[in-house]
C-alpha positions, 0 to 999 in steps of 0.5 A: 741403131747408133748414128755412128753405127748407122753410118757405117753399117753398109748399104744392105743393112741400111736397105733392110732397116728402110724396108722394116721402117726401122729407119727412114730415108730422110734420116739417113740422108740427114745423117751423111749430109751432117757427117759430109758437112763436119769430115769432108774439109779433112778429106776433100772426098766430095767435089759437090754435094746435092743436099736439097736433092737428095733430101727431097729424093729421100722424103719421095723414097719414104712416101713410096715405102708408106704406100707399100709394094715398092721393096721387091722392084726397088731393092735399094729404095732410099739408100744414098750413094756417091757418084765418081765425077767421071759418071754422068749426073743429069744437069750436072758438069762431069769434071773428070777430075779437070777444069777443062769439062764443058756443059752439064750432062744432059742425062744420067749415065747408065749405071746411075740410071739403073741405081736410081731405078733400084730406089738409091739417092744420088748424094754427091760426086766424088773426086778423082785425079785429072782423067783418071790418069794416075793412081792418087787423087791429086789435081791442080783444080780440085786439090788433094783428096786424102786417106782416112786412115792416115791423112798425109796419105793418098786413098789411091786413085783414080776412085780415090774420093769414092774410096775416102767417102766410104772409108769415113763413113760419109756414104754406104757406097760409091760409083768407081772405075777401073782402067788399070787398077782404079778401083782395086788401088783405092779399096786396098789403101782404104780397107774397102772390097772392090771388085773389078768385073769382066769386061762387058759385065757393067754398062759404060754408056754413054762412054762406050769402050772407054780407053779402048776396052780398059776401063770397066764401071763398078763400085766401091763398098765396105762389104762383099754383100754390099758390092754384090747387091749393087753389081746385081742392080747395075750388071748385065741387062741390055748391052751397050750398042758396041760392048761384048755380051757376057753371061748373065750372073747373080752376084748375090747368089754367088755369096753362098758358095763354099767349094775348096779351091785351087789357088795359085799364088804369084808375087813376082814380077819383071825386075825393076828397082821401082817394084820391089814388094813391101815387107807389109804387103808380102806379109799380107800375102803371106797370112791370107795364104795360111788363112786360105789353107785353113779354110781347106783350099789348096794353095801353090806357088805358080808365077805369072809370065808378065814378060820382060815389062810391066806394065806391058807395052800393049797396055801403055799404048792404049793408055797414052792414046786414050789420054791423047783422044780424052784430052782432044775430046774436052771442052777446053784442052788448054787447061789440062795440066802440063804433065797430062798434056805431055802424055797426051802428045806422046799418044798422039804421035802413036800411029793407029797401026799401034793401037791396032797391034796392041789390041790384036796382042790381046789374046796371045797376051791373056793366054800367056797370064792365064796359064796358071789358072788352067788347073787352078780356080783363082790366082792370088797376087799382091794389089800393089807392091807398096802401101799407100803413097804419101801425099804430094809424092809426085809433086813438082815432078815431070811427066817422065818421073811422075809416069814411072812412079805410076807405073810402079804402082799399077804392075799387079794390076793393070795387066788384067784390065788388058785381058779383061777378066775380073779381079778384086782387092780384099782387105788383109788387116793393117800394117804396124803403122795403121795403114791398111793392107790387101791382096788381090784375087783374079779370077778366070774370064766371066768368073766373078762368082767364084771371086766373090764367094771366096772374098766373102769366105775370107771376110767372114774370117776377117770381119774387116768392115767392122774397122773404122779409121780414127778420128771419124766416129 
């Protein structure tokens, strides 16, 4: 296989090639290290790269494969992956996108441990915005991360470094996290598949109940199959001590699903001058409806009752209070940038009763938003109202204008973090200017299987993983 084709092959294919002896783990790691050295200066996707450690682990993986008997216990043997800089890697600092971090982590985060147990190799850590507060990846400490499809645009956030790395073929897959759309926005902006799973599906340890349950851990990949393979490695199993127990699932088994579905289409949001749906995003929705109907699915309009504000006050309270708690827990909170400090002060002014009120509203709120799913299998919406923002769009702005811009981005996505149910971003072609488009599929609680099956059907008709950003061959 051509080196560039191998870089973009995706982790499922790479695992097969390594298991068959057609490529070695060392060859794959060396390929990615060369591409990172060549392309990362243009993107700023990686904060740190573990070159020597990755090579050593690749040699160990090749030795294990040569000894035989490893493929069934280690389905990802020798496959490199990247870690978002909010997940712990033993011996390395976890910056959360800020300069206020403390000592190196003493142990791997649980999802990192599980991927290592499946044979995968950590190749480096990727950038994120400070504390994951904004849906773009720019920070005064670590600089700007760029979208490989168009370098003057953002790859989104907060998992922007992970998305840029995977989209540009610097690694086959990367860990991510989603507290209000932070898996789905970068996926939409970079033509990747991004699934936010059911709350409690993927372990959060050691950061249990992050952001009062808004955040879930996950992955960013080029294809649905790649995501299914990774989620089967990291999901379920022993639960975090304080996490809800969710039913066991197999993401790979869901790929074969082909039932005809009833799909509700929703595109409206509360009236706001900041959340008009861009024509290209609307066109992506309309074209997806046409495709779904051609596949035999029934699609009809059924709007969601978001209430008068988006994001909802309940989400906003948890967001602000969580920022306050995150800043307070940092080793050097005085180093946090001014806009985050301002938002953290607002969160600190909220009484405990406000958080209790917000959490107490989850059941009623979820029932209202899920009304279309009473007699439908899936909800289809935009991921974001607009295409990827330009780099520096909020540079120099105060906390209020920046937060309003961020709020306009999260309108279609953040509500599903509050309800806790699964949702995913699915590529939907490209706009006239070459920027990726996407749509969002929302599932019933605990029903990732339907989303995975439907996304795989769409991918079969729109093989988006074949597309590569220009200039990254």
